[in-house]
NUKE-955243 format. One line per 4 residues: number of its first residue (from 1); their letters; for each residue y, z, x of C-alpha. Coordinates in steps of 0.1 Angstrom, whole numbers. Example, Ala and Ser with C-alpha at 12.3 -4.5 7.8 and 13.67 -1.06 7.14 Angstrom:
<nodes>
1) AS) -45/78/123; -11/71/137 .
</nodes>
This chain:
<nodes>
1) MTKR) 67/-89/-243; 45/-62/-248; 56/-28/-225; 39/4/-227 .
5) PGSL) 62/32/-235; 72/51/-205; 64/23/-181; 94/12/-161 .
9) SFAS) 101/-23/-155; 131/-38/-132; 149/-61/-159; 146/-43/-189 .
13) FAGL) 177/-22/-175; 190/-47/-144; 221/-54/-165; 229/-15/-166 .
17) ALAN) 223/-12/-132; 247/-38/-122; 274/-16/-147; 270/16/-133 .
21) CLTA) 253/12/-96; 265/31/-70; 263/26/-31; 259/48/-6 .
25) CGGG) 274/35/25; 283/48/60; 255/63/87; 253/25/104 .
29) GTGS) 256/9/68; 225/22/51; 223/29/15; 210/27/-17 .
33) TPTP) 216/7/-49; 203/32/-77; 190/20/-112; 199/44/-138 .
37) SDPA) 174/48/-166; 171/82/-176; 197/112/-177; 170/131/-154 .
41) FIPT) 176/107/-126; 193/118/-96; 204/88/-75; 211/88/-40 .
45) TTAV) 249/91/-32; 251/98/4; 242/76/35; 206/73/45 .
49) ATSE) 205/74/84; 175/65/104; 167/68/143; 147/46/164 .
53) VVTG) 112/63/179; 96/33/192; 101/-4/192; 87/-38/204 .
57) LAYP) 54/-32/183; 35/-65/176; 32/-69/137; 23/-30/131 .
61) WSLA) 6/-19/98; -1/15/97; 8/47/113; -12/81/114 .
65) FLPD) -5/113/127; -27/132/150; -27/173/146; -4/174/178 .
69) GRML) 21/151/166; 10/120/183; 6/88/166; -16/60/160 .
73) VTGR) -2/28/152; -23/-2/142; -13/-39/154; -26/-63/127 .
77) MGSL) -33/-88/156; -58/-65/168; -41/-33/187; -47/2/183 .
81) ILIA) -17/21/202; -17/59/209; 25/71/206; 33/105/223 .
85) ADGR) 51/126/197; 84/121/217; 78/82/210; 66/71/246 .
89) TAGS) 36/48/244; 8/63/258; -15/28/258; -38/9/237 .
93) ISGL) -74/24/225; -101/2/236; -134/-2/217; -125/-20/187 .
97) PAVT) -147/-42/167; -141/-79/163; -111/-84/143; -103/-117/123 .
101) ATAG) -66/-116/125; -59/-148/102; -29/-168/98; -24/-153/66 .
105) QGGL) -28/-116/61; -59/-104/79; -64/-83/109; -65/-47/119 .
109) LDVV) -50/-29/89; -50/7/78; -63/38/101; -65/75/88 .
113) LDPA) -82/108/102; -111/124/90; -104/158/73; -122/176/99 .
117) FASN) -107/153/125; -98/184/147; -134/193/151; -150/158/149 .
121) RRIY) -122/136/165; -132/109/137; -110/80/129; -117/55/98 .
125) FSFS) -95/21/99; -101/-14/79; -99/-47/92; -107/-83/81 .
129) EADS) -143/-93/92; -157/-126/99; -194/-133/89; -217/-136/116 .
133) ANPA) -235/-163/104; -207/-183/90; -172/-175/109; -156/-192/81 .
137) LNGT) -161/-164/60; -143/-132/59; -138/-100/42; -125/-67/45 .
141) AVAR) -147/-41/63; -143/-3/73; -157/13/106; -155/47/118 .
145) AELD) -154/61/152; -148/89/175; -112/87/193; -112/96/231 .
149) ATGL) -74/100/232; -74/113/267; -98/82/278; -80/59/253 .
153) KLDR) -111/47/238; -133/46/207; -169/59/212; -195/61/184 .
157) LSVI) -183/30/165; -202/19/134; -189/-4/104; -198/15/75 .
161) YRQT) -182/-4/48; -182/-43/38; -166/-61/13; -192/-86/-2 .
165) PKVQ) -196/-114/-9; -176/-126/21; -156/-157/13; -133/-184/26 .
169) SSGH) -98/-172/24; -69/-160/49; -52/-134/23; -55/-103/-1 .
173) FGSR) -76/-82/21; -57/-51/5; -64/-26/21; -56/13/22 .
177) LVFD) -76/39/29; -73/71/15; -94/107/12; -95/127/-20 .
181) RDGY) -100/163/-20; -135/162/-22; -138/143/16; -147/111/1 .
185) LFVT) -130/76/10; -109/53/-12; -106/17/-1; -86/-8/-17 .
189) LGER) -97/-44/-17; -79/-74/-26; -92/-103/-45; -91/-128/-19 .
193) QSNE) -59/-149/-36; -74/-182/-45; -76/-188/-84; -112/-194/-78 .
197) QRVF) -116/-162/-64; -92/-141/-84; -113/-143/-118; -140/-118/-99 .
201) AQDL) -114/-92/-99; -133/-88/-136; -166/-89/-120; -184/-53/-113 .
205) ERGN) -216/-73/-91; -187/-83/-66; -160/-66/-44; -129/-91/-52 .
209) GKVV) -100/-69/-64; -116/-33/-66; -107/1/-53; -143/17/-40 .
213) RITT) -150/54/-31; -176/59/-6; -188/86/16; -178/92/55 .
217) YGAA) -207/73/60; -205/43/37; -226/48/4; -211/54/-29 .
221) APGN) -194/84/-33; -210/112/-61; -198/104/-95; -183/70/-94 .
225) PFAS) -180/58/-128; -206/23/-124; -230/38/-101; -260/42/-129 .
229) IAGT) -250/5/-144; -277/-18/-130; -264/-49/-113; -228/-33/-104 .
233) QPEI) -219/-19/-70; -222/13/-69; -193/21/-49; -167/8/-72 .
237) WSYG) -139/33/-89; -116/10/-104; -114/-30/-114; -89/-57/-123 .
241) HRNP) -67/-51/-90; -48/-83/-74; -40/-72/-37; -31/-32/-34 .
245) QGAA) -14/-27/-1; -5/8/-10; -22/42/-21; -16/78/-21 .
249) LHPT) -30/110/-37; -5/128/-62; 3/160/-44; -1/179/-78 .
253) TGEL) -29/162/-96; -50/148/-70; -52/116/-85; -50/82/-67 .
257) WTNE) -20/62/-71; -17/25/-55; 9/-6/-59; -3/-37/-56 .
261) HGPQ) 12/-74/-54; 19/-95/-85; 26/-136/-83; 62/-141/-87 .
265) GGDE) 70/-107/-105; 44/-82/-115; 43/-61/-86; 32/-29/-96 .
269) VNRT) 26/10/-93; -7/23/-109; -26/57/-116; -59/48/-104 .
273) LAGR) -88/64/-123; -119/61/-125; -137/32/-143; -106/19/-154 .
277) NYGW) -97/-21/-156; -59/-28/-145; -63/-63/-159; -58/-89/-129 .
281) PVIS) -59/-120/-139; -63/-115/-175; -30/-94/-181; 3/-95/-158 .
285) HGQE) 40/-89/-156; 43/-117/-133; 44/-155/-134; 21/-182/-122 .
289) YGST) 36/-197/-86; 60/-225/-88; 67/-221/-124; 77/-193/-155 .
293) TPVG) 42/-200/-171; 27/-162/-180; -4/-152/-161; -34/-151/-181 .
297) EGTA) -32/-140/-212; 0/-118/-215; 13/-86/-204; -11/-61/-225 .
301) KAGM) -48/-65/-238; -70/-34/-254; -91/-20/-228; -70/-29/-197 .
305) EQPV) -46/-4/-181; -2/-7/-181; 12/1/-149; 33/33/-144 .
309) AYWE) 62/9/-131; 62/-29/-124; 87/-53/-113; 91/-87/-130 .
313) MPDG) 112/-121/-126; 147/-123/-146; 144/-145/-177; 137/-181/-170 .
317) STWV) 136/-180/-133; 111/-185/-104; 107/-170/-74; 131/-175/-44 .
321) SGNK) 135/-158/-13; 148/-124/-19; 143/-122/-57; 139/-89/-68 .
325) GSIA) 115/-98/-91; 90/-97/-61; 92/-65/-39; 58/-72/-22 .
329) PSGM) 50/-33/-22; 29/-21/8; 24/13/22; 36/43/1 .
333) VFFT) 38/81/1; 46/110/-21; 75/129/-4; 70/168/-2 .
337) GSQP) 98/176/20; 129/197/12; 158/173/24; 171/160/8 .
341) AHWN) 159/184/-22; 167/151/-48; 138/132/-30; 111/161/-36 .
345) GSLF) 79/149/-56; 95/108/-54; 71/83/-45; 85/59/-16 .
349) LGAL) 75/26/-10; 79/1/13; 91/-35/6; 80/-69/26 .
353) AGKA) 98/-94/3; 126/-73/-11; 131/-58/26; 139/-21/13 .
357) LWRL) 126/11/10; 122/19/-28; 124/55/-42; 109/65/-78 .
361) QLDG) 115/95/-94; 92/111/-112; 87/138/-142; 51/144/-139 .
365) DRVV) 33/107/-143; 66/92/-157; 88/72/-136; 124/83/-144 .
369) GRER) 145/60/-121; 147/44/-90; 165/28/-63; 164/5/-34 .
373) LLTA) 174/22/-1; 181/7/38; 187/-25/22; 209/-29/54 .
377) LNER) 183/-28/80; 172/-62/65; 136/-56/76; 102/-58/60 .
381) IRDV) 90/-24/56; 51/-22/58; 42/11/58; 56/46/46 .
385) RQGP) 46/80/60; 52/118/59; 54/132/92; 47/171/102 .
389) DGRL) 83/177/102; 86/168/65; 107/134/73; 97/100/62 .
393) YLLT) 88/75/89; 86/38/84; 73/9/103; 91/-24/102 .
397) DGAS) 69/-58/103; 74/-82/125; 67/-97/161; 92/-67/177 .
401) GRLL) 82/-41/149; 99/-6/148; 86/28/142; 117/47/125 .
405) RVGG) 124/82/114; 144/85/82; 172/112/83; 184/105/120 .
</nodes>
């Protein structure tokens, strides 16, 4: 297997982890199993506690903090909930567009605030949208609206971006939203899951498997890498993605980082740079479902990017529930808080299949080690955010999902 120097794989040091792991316990039984790799790695050896802020959330997907400490939570089945800073549920927001909550992964997805929210009250959210002429077809869309938190409603709603073309699928919509430092909006888009559709992740004329960068009105943002090339979609920032469900700006460099689902293994974290090809489905560190057959042409190819970190299947195995080769990453955030001190600068990812919170310790752009936290919760973690109090907040996925604060 070809690996880029500095790219961190799970299987490459799994044996070392088993021989040297430290398990933090107490605090309700939550803790970590660190995976040593580099002498600079500092594992979490004390208990990690959580406290419950809200419960009974129906399939929550995304969390956004308002300037006054209140929170917006999207529910995949089509709800937008306003939550007070003390955890009381203020109510449901009306005025949403028609959301196609598919049997698979579609629905109301991410939500973010405009950088100038304090003055314009604008929010942006992504959702799966049916085609008006053929409801069997769908795709990811992004809407903008003004939030009336007092009246619990959205005003002046408009759909500013649509992934094209719409296709018949219930999976791989993406879809995270992140504003860059220039006020332009990144949108992550899945390749729509089927073998027929996934090949279009390499096609710059289609929205499958892309990250796009748009203005707050939905136009291609200035400086996009393919805008001057005839026949391409000018909104495209990067391509060759499978299903990127986590995204965050690096707090020092301002670069976009994303994570994405592999098939069996092959989950990735990437520095998502302008004009780069991230390989799917030509290269992958994963396997085809139901077999040990590698995807595409192998794990590396000239002109295609390698991930900063990835998870691969143990040799000779295929996927089973809970297999560490497929963690199914979702929301993620760079931690800039001060407690605990060794977490500062780390990248945190929620895991759905792995039912854990992953911490990746960084040295610049290099991952020096990683560990699984909060495994005793035994819950799918859908989103991870840092609150205005400098602490991590988690959304757990399910019919009665929870909003948790890390640190008690």
